[in-house]
N, C-alpha and C positions, 0 to 999 in steps of 0.2 A: 508463432502461431501455425500448428500444422494445418495445410491447406490440401484438400484432396479434390479432385475433378475427376468426377465419374462419368460413367457411360461413353468412355474415348473409343471413337470406332474409324478416326479419320486420322492418318499421320499430321496433316497439317495442324490440326486440333491440338496434338499434344503437344508439336512445338512449339506452338504459341503458348500454352499452358506452361512449359517448362520455362519458357524465355521470361513469362510473368511473374516467376518466382513459386509456382506450385510444387508443394512438398511431394505429391503423389499422384498418380494417374490409376483410375480405374475400369478395369474391363470387364463386363458381365458377361458371364459364361452359363447363363441361364436361358434356355432355347424360348421361353415364352416373352421374354421382355423385348421390348423394340429395339432395344440398345446392345442385344446379343452381337456376340464377335465370335469369329472361328478361332479357336485356340493359334493355328499356324499365323494367321492375320495379326492375332496381338503380338505374337512374337515377333513379326518385323518389326511392330513401331516400337517396342521394347528393347530391340536390339540397337537402335539408334538413339537411344534415351541415355543422357549422362548417368553415371552411376550413383549419384547422390540424389535422384529421384527413384521413389520406390514405386514399383508396380504391384497393384493390388489385385485381386482375383475375386470377382463376387460369385457366390456360389448358393443355392437355395435346397437344402435336403438333398444335396447330391452323394453318391458313393463316395464313400473315404479314398480308395483307389484312383478313382476319376479326378478328384481334388490335387492328389499328390503328383497324378502322372500329368496334369494340365498344369501345376506349379513348375515342375521340372523341366516341361516343354518351353513355357514362355516365359521361364526366369522370374518368378514372383517373389518377392520381398515378404508378401502378407497374404492370407486369405482371409474374405470377409464374406460372413456367413447371414445369411437372412431368412433362415427356416426354424425349423424346430429342433436344431443341433442341441445337444446336452454336452455337460462340462466332460463327459466321460467320451464322448465322440471328438469332442476338440483336444482332448490329450491324446487321443490314439492317433489324429493327424501326424503328430509331430511337425507342426510348422506352425510360425508365427501368425496367430488369428487375431481378428477382430469381430466382436460377436455383436450381433445388432438388439437390442432390447428395445421395448416401447415405452413411451413416456405417459406411463399408467402408473398411478399411485399404488396400484396393486404391485407393481413392480420393484417399489423401494426395498421391501425386506426380503427380495430375492436376489439384490445383487451381490451379496455376499457370497453366494454360491460359485460366482465365477472367479477362478484364481488369479492375483496379481498380474499373472504375465499374459492375462486375456485382455486387449484392451476393448473396452464397450463404445457403442455408438448407438446413440438414441435416436429414434425415429419417430414419427406420429404412431399414435396409439390405434391402428387399423389391422385387428386381427384378421378380417377377411382377406387382405391383399397381403401377398407376398412380394418380395423385393422392396424398393425404396417406394414409397407412398406418394412423393411430391406433395403431400399434406402438410401444413405448418403444424410444428409441434407446440404443444403447451408448454411456453417456457418456463412458467412458473414450478410446474411437475420437472421440468428437464433441470431447472436451478438446484431443485431440492435433489435429485438423483446425483447430480455434480458436486454436492455439498458431501457427499458421500465416497464417491469413486470418480477417478479421473476419468471422462470421457470425451468422444468426439460427437458434434451434433450436426445433425441433417435433420431433413424434413420441411419442405418448403422454403430452404433459404433462396434468397435473391440479392442482386446488387443493391435493392432497396431497403433490405431489412438485415443484413448479415451482420453491419456494425451494433446495429441495435440488441441483436440475438446474442452476440459475443458479448457486451456489457449486462444484459439479463442472465445469461446461464454461467458464465466464466469456464467454458468447456477448454481441452486443451488443442482443441482443433476443430476444422469444418468440414463437411463434406457436400459437394452439390452436385448435380445432375441437370435435371431437366430447368433448373432456375437460371442457366446460362446457354439455354438450347436455342436456337431457330426452329427446329424440329426435332424428334427423337434422332439422339445419335448424331446431331450435327450441332456443333456448338458455335454461337454468336461471338466474333471475335471482340465487339465492342462490350456485350456483356461480360466477357471472360476477364476482359481490362479491368472494368469498374468493379467485379466482384471481387479480385485479387487485392484491389487497392482498397475497398471498402473492408476488407477482411483485416488488413495490414492497421488500418485507422481505429476499428473497433478495437482491436487488441491493444493498443496505444492509448486510445481516448476512453479510459474508464471516467464516466462521468460521475461526480460525486454524487452520494446519495442524500441529496437535499432532504430536507422534512422527515427523515425516517423517525427519529427520536428529538421531539424539540422539549423545552420545559413547558411549565405553565404560563398561562397568559402574564404573570407577574416577572417571569423570568427565572423560576425556582425549579431545580430539581430537587424533589422532596424539602426538606430543610434548607436546602443550600443555595445560593444564587442571589438572585434578587436585583434590584437597582437603587444603590446609595449613592447617589450624587448630590452636589450643592445645586440650587435652584437654578442657577444661571446654565446648567449642564442638563438640566432635564428636557427641554425642548431640542438641543442636538442630539441627545441619544435616542428620543423619539424619533426623531427625522431618520437618524441611522438606521432603525430597526426598520421602518418603512421601506426604506431604499434597500436593505439587504434581504427582506422579505420579497420584494417586486424581482429583484435581480435575480435570485435563486429559482423563481416562478418562471423567467423568462429563458427559454430553451438556448438562446443565441449567446446568454452570457455564459452560460455553463458549458458550452461547446467553445467558446473562445477562451476561457479558463484552461480547460482540457488541453485545447490545441498550445498554450502556452507552456502548461507542465510538460508535454510531449518534444516540442520544437525548441524551446530555450531553455526550461530547468532540466531536460534530458530525462525525463521518465519514458517509461517505468525503470526503477531502479532494481539491480539484481537481489537474489536471495542468494548468498554464498553460504555453501557448507564449510565451515570451519573444522575440517578434519583433524590436524595435527592439534588443535587446541582443545577438540572435543576428549581426545584420547588422552592428553595430560591431564583435563580434568577428572577422568575416570568415570566418565558415566554417559550420559545421552549423548545423541547426535545434535549438535549445534549448529544453526542456520544463523548467519547474520542479515538483516535486512540492510542493507546499503544505501541509506541516506546523504553517508558522506560524500558519495559519489553524485550527487547532484550538483549542478550550475551553484557556485558558492559554497558548496561544501557541507551543507549541514538542509534538513527538512525545514528549515525558517523559508525558504524560498516559496514553498507550497503556498503558505499564509499570506506571504508580501505580496505575489501576484495575484492573488483573489482579492484582498482590499484594496491594493494598487487598481485594479479594474474597478472596483466599485468606488472610488476617489473620483475616478474618472467619470463614471455616470452619475456621480452626484454634482460635477462641475466644481470640484475642489480641486485648486491649483495646487496648493501646499500640503505637503505630508510632515507630520511629526512622529517621532517613534522614541522608545525608550531600549535599552538594551544593555544586558548583564555581560555575557560570555562575548560579546560582539556579532555573533552570527546573525541576529536578528536585525542588529543596525546595518549589517552586509547585505544581507537580504533586501531590506528594505531601500537601501539606495542605490542597490541595483535594479530594482524594480522600477523607481522613481527616474533612473537615468533613460531606461528601456521606454517607459510612457511618456518621459517630459514633464516630469512633476519636479518643483523644488521639494528639498528634503534637508531637515534638521534632526539629528539624534541626540539624545540626551542621555549621557554616561557618566556612573559615578566615578569619581578621581580614581580610587582603589581598582575598580575593573580597566580603567584605562590604563592603569599600569600593567594589570597582569596580562591584558590583550593588547597589548601595542601593536602588533602587526595588523589586526584587525581595524583600529581607528586609523592606521596609513590607508588601510584598503576603502575604508568609508569616505576619507578626503579625495582620494584618488577618483572615486565615482560619483564625486560631485556634491556630497553631502557636507554639511556643517555638524561638525561633533560639537556638541554643547556640554562642557565639564560641569559637575555637580560634585561640589565640596562640602554640602552639608550632610549632617546625619553620620550613618556608616559609609558614605560616599560608595554603595553599593546599588544595587538594581531598585529596592525599595524605592530609595532616595530619587532615581532617575526617573522613575513612576511619577512621584510628586511633582517634579517639574516638568515632565511633560503635560501633565492635567493640568496645573497651571497655565502653560502656555495654550490651551486648547480653551480654556474660560477666557482669555482674553482675545482669542483670536478664532472666534468661531464661525464667522462669515466665512474665512477662503481657506480654511485648515481641516484637514482629516487627520485625526489621531488614529494611527495604526498599532494598535497595541500587540504585542508579539506572541504571549502565552493565552492559554485558555481561563484567563484571569478577568476581573474588572466586572462592570456592570453589564447587564444584559442588554445587548443581545451579543458581546464579545466572546465570553464561552461557547455559545452555541455556534458562531460565525468562524472561530479559530478551529473548532473540531471539526466542523464541516469541510473546512478547506484541506486540514491534515488527514480527512478518513481515507484520501486515495491511496496512504500508506498501507494501513489494513487490508484496502479492496486489492490489493497487487499482493500482499504477503500472503493472503489466504489462497488467493489462485496458483500464487508460485510453488507453496509449500504443498499442496494437493498434486500439484504436476510433479515436483520433486521426490517426494517421499511417498504419494499415494494415499496420504492420510491427512487428517486435522494434527495440529502438536500438540503435545501434553500440556505444555505452557507458553506463554508468551512474556517476554522479559523486556520492561523499558525503563531508562530513569525519568524521574519525575523531580521536576523545579516547579514551575508554573503546572507543567502537566501536558503540553500540546502534542509532543512526539507520541506520549504514552497513550493519550486518546486515541490519535490518529491512527494506531496500530490495533489497539484494542478494539477501536469500534466495529471492525467485520467480523469479531469472533465473540461479541457480547451475548449472541443468542446459543453459541455452542457452549452447552454447560459442560462438558468433557473437558472444555480448554481452560486451564487455571491462566488468570490474568495477573501478573505480578508487577507493582511499581516499586521503583528503588527511590530511596530518599538518601539524602547526605547525611550521614553519621559523624562526619566530621572528625575530630581529635578524640571525644568522649561525649556522651550524651548527658551531658550537663549544661546548663543555659549560658548561653553564648560560645559554644564549642561545637555545634552542630546546626543542622536543618531539615531535621526530621520532623516534621508537623505532626505525625501520626503517632510520634514516639513521645512527644513531649508538648505537644499543643491542645488547643480546647477551641471550641465554635467561638466565632466572634466577625466582627467586620473590618475589613481593611481595603481600601481603595477600591470602592463601587462594590463589594461583593461579602455575602457571608459564607465563612468556610472555616476551615481548619487554621489556626494562627498560632506561632509561638508568641505566648504574652504573658505578663504575669496576672495575678490575684487581682489587681486594679484596672487590668485591659491596657496596661501599656505594652507596644510592642516590642519584643525580645531582640537581643543582638543573637545573630547568627554566624555561623562559619561552614566553609566548605573550601576545598583546594580547587574547586571548579566555580569559577564566577557564575556559570548559568544555573547552579544549584543553590546559591547563597541568597535564598529567599525567604521570608518570614510565614508566608501563605502558599497554601496551593490551589487550584482550580477547583472552584463549587464542584463541578461533576465529579471529580474524583473522590469528594468527602462525602456524596451521596452516593455513589457505586461501592465504597466500602461501608457506609451504612446497612445497605441492603445486602451485603454478604457476597457482591458478585467480583470485586477485587479483593487483594490482600498488598500489602506494603511492608516492604522489608527496609531496612538501612546498612550502608556498606561507609566503613570509615575511609577516611584519606589515603590509609596507607594500602588498604585493600584495593583502591581504586588504582593508585598508582601503580601497584604490582599487576594488576589487570591489563594495564597500559602496555607495561614492559613486556607482558608474556604474550599479548597478542600480537605486538608488534615481533619478537622474535620468532612466534611459531606461523603466523599467517603473514607477515609481511604489510600489517594494516595496523597506521596509528590512529587510533580512536581518540575523538574528544575525551576532555576528562568527565564531561558527563556522561557521554555513553560508557567510560570506563565502568561506572557504577554498575549499568546494567552488565557488561561483560563479570564484573566480578563476583554479582549475583548469580548469574549463569554457572558460574564456575561452582559455586555452592550448591546450587541447585541439581546439577547434573547428576551426581552420584544418588541424590534420593531421588531420582525419577528411574534413574537404572539404566544400563546399556541398552535395552529396548526402546528407551524413550525418545522423544524429539523435543528440543527447544527453539524456539525462534526469539532473536533478540534484535530489538531495534538499534541498528548502530547509528543514532541520531546526526552525527556530525564528525569530521575528520580532525585529527590533533594537532595539525601545524600551527593553529593558533596558541597552543598549549606549549610550545618549545621552551619560553621562557619558565614557566613555571617547573617544567620536568628538568631542565638545567638546575635551577635552584635545588633539586631533591638529586641531583646526580650523585651525591656521595652514598645515596642507597642501592645504587646499580649495582651489581658485582662485577669485578673486572672481568 
């Protein structure tokens, strides 16, 4: 987060701001300002600053030659323009420029007149006052502007509101002057310290957008979702819904969840441009949202931390979970260890074979891994056993479902806990590329990582949202797990959604090289989003996913989870279609060390 402390007139204030981590210092060269400083005095301060801190000069409708001369004398890295300067005036300066625009809805359509190399700073919409206003910006208007163009936020910021402002607007930086002053031109050391600390906190603690897009009162997204549970689970599921709605309405719960994401899970995760992979794919620029870099190595930790906090709040000392690829089991075991909860994880015998390293990790973390030998011995069967356990132990047990599946409120709850992915990715791609992507791509097993990243882009009609299912070895019954390629609406494990089933409603066999994609149903919100035309779904074969794994490893030094490799393969396919000027964001939902056994089994396909 770029933080500029403006209105510097004293060397001591400059030194403290630099020591506290300010990115830039602002010097006002407009004589009508109470913070005006003579260029020579500013030069004395700037000459003592470290080179990594930018000096910015503030001007209001000044002659171009005066601006250039002052920049040379003081050693300015940029100039900040608060008057009626035009794009032509700015181009003629030949200097790096920050142009102030007002937080006015009328400005939205005028943002495009400023070239990309001019940074915009939004201030309060007070046309009668030149220079900084000190008046609080309309954050809703500023957020709409930030959605179209990278910008710095100013206007009425203080240590008390800056974190909230950052979360509301998602700027690339903040600018403060009067909000940290004892009097004009004299900064308060205490206010400076708190402002810098709160600005960093606001950048990290992106509170989840709870309550923004709920299903109806019965838990339905259109025709999909609902609550199909045995009578013994009706009361526990209703208790869970009440507890969750109360928790998400409690700011203390949201703050604690966000603090764990930042201080324990390691958020925000970076957005990395895969330049070599993009060139090899021959099309759009591809950016990877690096969920593989979270603690435990996958997006699953986001949901696990949220639900274990809820379990503690509900007074449940024991947690049970299901897992397929093992990442949700590892995340649940991790969160339970952190919060002091007992943990049992159900896992199909076939998945235990494929994901043996994760079985060991769960056991080291204190969880008991319960082997499931019935049925296909994969995720579906693990969920069945976990739900049987919950029926028998509802009094002291919390069922921590790992994907956006199951009876209401699980699909809602899991998506909201995972929505931090999209909130970060949207802000990061605007900062990195200066615009929204053409498409966002994510693998879809149950679908939590995809919903997590799609969430922030759903209202951006120009952004294609592409889910990637497991095409397996062939699109024939029993050889794939592409629900939208071969499924139909039905009810499975508590929810109405798209399912692979036969004409009599019997659940079909599935296959995927990826354990986390090997499941007969998809989350109900995915089924609804597809039905209304907001999302599209493609499928990727086992071989395509394996090839994408190997290519990303060779070209970018990243070993993706085989689940994520499905999304990487789809992006490779989509890149040329979008074209060289396009931008793709791929959710790299997990890392691939868990899949080394599977990859070694397919080693014969690797070129020498």
